[in-house]
VOVEX-268341 format. One record per residue (C-alpha): x, y, z; residue number from 1. Coordinates in pm, 1 decimal, decimal comma, m for minus. Layout:
# VOVEX-268341
> X / Y / Z / NUM
...
This chain:
# VOVEX-268341
> 10246,6 / 12647,3 / 12076,3 / 1
> 10381,5 / 12251,5 / 12156,3 / 2
> 10563,1 / 12156,5 / 12465,4 / 3
> 10777,3 / 11906,0 / 12430,0 / 4
> 10998,5 / 11725,1 / 12741,9 / 5
> 11345,8 / 11714,4 / 12643,2 / 6
> 11392,9 / 11363,0 / 12767,3 / 7
> 11071,7 / 11220,8 / 12538,7 / 8
> 11136,9 / 11417,3 / 12248,8 / 9
> 11318,5 / 11100,1 / 12038,3 / 10
> 10971,8 / 10973,1 / 11995,0 / 11
> 10824,6 / 11289,0 / 11813,6 / 12
> 10961,4 / 11235,2 / 11462,8 / 13
> 10826,0 / 10862,8 / 11460,0 / 14
> 10430,6 / 11040,7 / 11538,5 / 15
> 10451,5 / 11303,9 / 11257,3 / 16
> 10615,5 / 10998,2 / 11016,7 / 17
> 10356,6 / 10796,8 / 11124,4 / 18
> 10081,8 / 11061,3 / 11014,3 / 19
> 10226,6 / 11121,4 / 10728,1 / 20
> 10208,9 / 10766,1 / 10642,4 / 21
> 9897,3 / 10709,7 / 10688,8 / 22
> 9797,2 / 11045,0 / 10505,1 / 23
> 9941,2 / 10899,9 / 10170,1 / 24
> 9777,5 / 10584,9 / 10227,7 / 25
> 9449,3 / 10751,7 / 10270,0 / 26
> 9530,7 / 10924,2 / 9941,3 / 27
> 9658,1 / 10627,0 / 9758,7 / 28
> 9369,3 / 10420,7 / 9871,9 / 29
> 9139,8 / 10704,3 / 9750,8 / 30
> 9293,8 / 10787,5 / 9391,7 / 31
> 9341,4 / 10359,3 / 9317,5 / 32
> 8984,5 / 10337,5 / 9412,3 / 33
> 8821,8 / 10666,6 / 9191,1 / 34
> 9071,4 / 10548,4 / 8918,9 / 35
> 8850,1 / 10155,0 / 8935,1 / 36
> 8486,6 / 10362,1 / 8944,8 / 37
> 8614,4 / 10545,8 / 8616,6 / 38
> 8704,7 / 10263,5 / 8476,4 / 39
> 8346,0 / 10089,8 / 8558,1 / 40
> 8494,6 / 9859,7 / 8841,2 / 41
> 8382,1 / 9886,0 / 9218,1 / 42
> 8583,7 / 10111,5 / 9402,4 / 43
> 8726,8 / 9829,8 / 9611,3 / 44
> 8823,5 / 9458,7 / 9488,4 / 45
> 8952,5 / 9193,5 / 9615,9 / 46
> 9327,9 / 9213,7 / 9619,1 / 47
> 9532,5 / 8908,4 / 9441,5 / 48
> 9839,0 / 8701,4 / 9602,1 / 49
> 10039,3 / 8959,8 / 9834,9 / 50
> 10392,6 / 8721,2 / 9787,6 / 51
> 10496,7 / 8564,3 / 9531,8 / 52
> 10567,4 / 8211,2 / 9500,0 / 53
> 10883,7 / 8094,5 / 9674,7 / 54
> 10930,7 / 8425,3 / 9861,0 / 55
> 11208,0 / 8414,9 / 10128,4 / 56
> 11034,6 / 8317,7 / 10448,6 / 57
> 11367,0 / 8322,5 / 10656,2 / 58
> 11460,3 / 8670,9 / 10537,5 / 59
> 11065,3 / 8802,7 / 10547,7 / 60
> 10958,0 / 8659,1 / 10900,6 / 61
> 11324,8 / 8727,8 / 11004,4 / 62
> 11324,0 / 9075,9 / 10929,4 / 63
> 10959,5 / 9143,6 / 11061,6 / 64
> 11079,1 / 8920,7 / 11431,6 / 65
> 11404,9 / 9169,0 / 11452,9 / 66
> 11224,4 / 9490,6 / 11379,5 / 67
> 10961,2 / 9458,2 / 11623,6 / 68
> 11242,2 / 9314,7 / 11884,7 / 69
> 11464,1 / 9599,8 / 11832,9 / 70
> 11139,1 / 9854,5 / 11926,2 / 71
> 11065,0 / 9685,0 / 12231,8 / 72
> 11467,7 / 9649,9 / 12326,5 / 73
> 11520,4 / 10028,4 / 12297,7 / 74
> 11390,1 / 10151,6 / 12575,3 / 75
> 11522,8 / 9883,3 / 12791,3 / 76
> 11899,8 / 9867,1 / 12661,7 / 77
> 11939,7 / 10162,6 / 12534,7 / 78
> 11994,9 / 10324,2 / 12183,0 / 79
> 12354,3 / 10204,7 / 12096,1 / 80
> 12368,3 / 9874,4 / 12246,4 / 81
> 12028,3 / 9757,7 / 12055,3 / 82
> 12144,0 / 9865,2 / 11748,3 / 83
> 12532,8 / 9712,7 / 11755,3 / 84
> 12277,0 / 9362,2 / 11834,6 / 85
> 11984,6 / 9408,3 / 11633,1 / 86
> 12247,6 / 9589,5 / 11359,0 / 87
> 12458,8 / 9224,9 / 11384,6 / 88
> 12173,7 / 9016,0 / 11358,1 / 89
> 12021,3 / 9203,2 / 11030,8 / 90
> 12348,5 / 9133,2 / 10880,5 / 91
> 12375,4 / 8799,2 / 10990,6 / 92
> 12030,5 / 8749,0 / 10843,6 / 93
> 12105,3 / 8887,3 / 10510,9 / 94
> 12489,9 / 8794,2 / 10435,1 / 95
> 12462,8 / 8427,7 / 10594,4 / 96
> 12739,2 / 8293,7 / 10874,8 / 97
> 13089,1 / 8262,4 / 10712,2 / 98
> 13333,8 / 8391,9 / 10912,0 / 99
> 13458,1 / 8627,8 / 10746,5 / 100
> 13106,1 / 8799,9 / 10653,5 / 101
> 13056,1 / 8758,8 / 11065,7 / 102
> 13352,1 / 8958,8 / 11185,4 / 103
> 13255,1 / 9254,8 / 10872,1 / 104
> 12900,0 / 9206,5 / 10978,0 / 105
> 13004,0 / 9310,6 / 11360,8 / 106
> 13277,6 / 9565,2 / 11222,5 / 107
> 13003,1 / 9713,6 / 11109,0 / 108
> 12732,0 / 9710,0 / 11345,5 / 109
> 12961,0 / 9861,5 / 11654,0 / 110
> 13095,8 / 10094,2 / 11437,5 / 111
> 12785,6 / 10238,4 / 11227,9 / 112
> 12621,8 / 10228,3 / 11610,6 / 113
> 12843,8 / 10409,2 / 11830,4 / 114
> 12886,7 / 10711,4 / 11527,0 / 115
> 12541,0 / 10719,3 / 11508,7 / 116
> 12493,6 / 10752,6 / 11853,1 / 117
> 12777,0 / 11043,5 / 11941,8 / 118
> 12627,3 / 11203,8 / 11613,3 / 119
> 12264,1 / 11248,6 / 11742,4 / 120
> 12353,6 / 11209,5 / 12074,4 / 121
> 12628,9 / 11491,8 / 12137,1 / 122
> 12701,9 / 11673,1 / 11839,9 / 123
> 12278,8 / 11715,0 / 11752,5 / 124
> 12155,6 / 11732,3 / 12097,9 / 125
> 11908,0 / 11463,3 / 12022,7 / 126
> 11739,1 / 11268,5 / 12310,0 / 127
> 11772,8 / 10848,7 / 12218,1 / 128
> 11614,3 / 10632,0 / 12381,0 / 129
> 11815,4 / 10515,1 / 12717,3 / 130
> 11793,4 / 10234,9 / 12925,6 / 131
> 12033,5 / 10006,7 / 13170,2 / 132
> 12320,3 / 10045,0 / 12918,7 / 133
> 12363,0 / 10387,9 / 12871,2 / 134
> 12742,5 / 10577,4 / 12989,9 / 135
> 12778,4 / 10931,5 / 13116,1 / 136
> 13040,3 / 11064,1 / 13114,2 / 137
> 12994,8 / 11367,8 / 13370,5 / 138
> 13361,7 / 11510,9 / 13240,5 / 139
> 13308,1 / 11603,6 / 12869,1 / 140
> 12899,9 / 11631,2 / 12956,1 / 141
> 12722,2 / 11408,2 / 12784,4 / 142
> 12591,2 / 11033,3 / 12746,6 / 143
> 12598,1 / 10756,5 / 12481,8 / 144
> 12249,8 / 10632,4 / 12530,9 / 145
């Protein structure tokens, strides 16, 4: 039987997903390699260009930097505050800085992050990364991470 510590159970699913992705990557490499061998090519070949010419460097590298920042900030600030900040920044990255789009991005970030936090943290009782911005409502018996 697997023992799960309640305070860290939110890290189980990412580990399962990463394991499945590694298995699928191995399956793709093996099946592609076997198909190449059957057609008379070597198992591994030098890949072609990874990026198309004139790709949007700002969106690509901005997405990577924001994603890595989100992961590292989760345990420091907590799920809800970190999600609000990074969903807002992702929206700005992809929509631009026009006044109306900034307001819509802020509304989307706040509403979606709070709904997800309440849904998973309160309704489904799943632990989310907590940080210095987590708020406990002792009278009601729940925490907004």
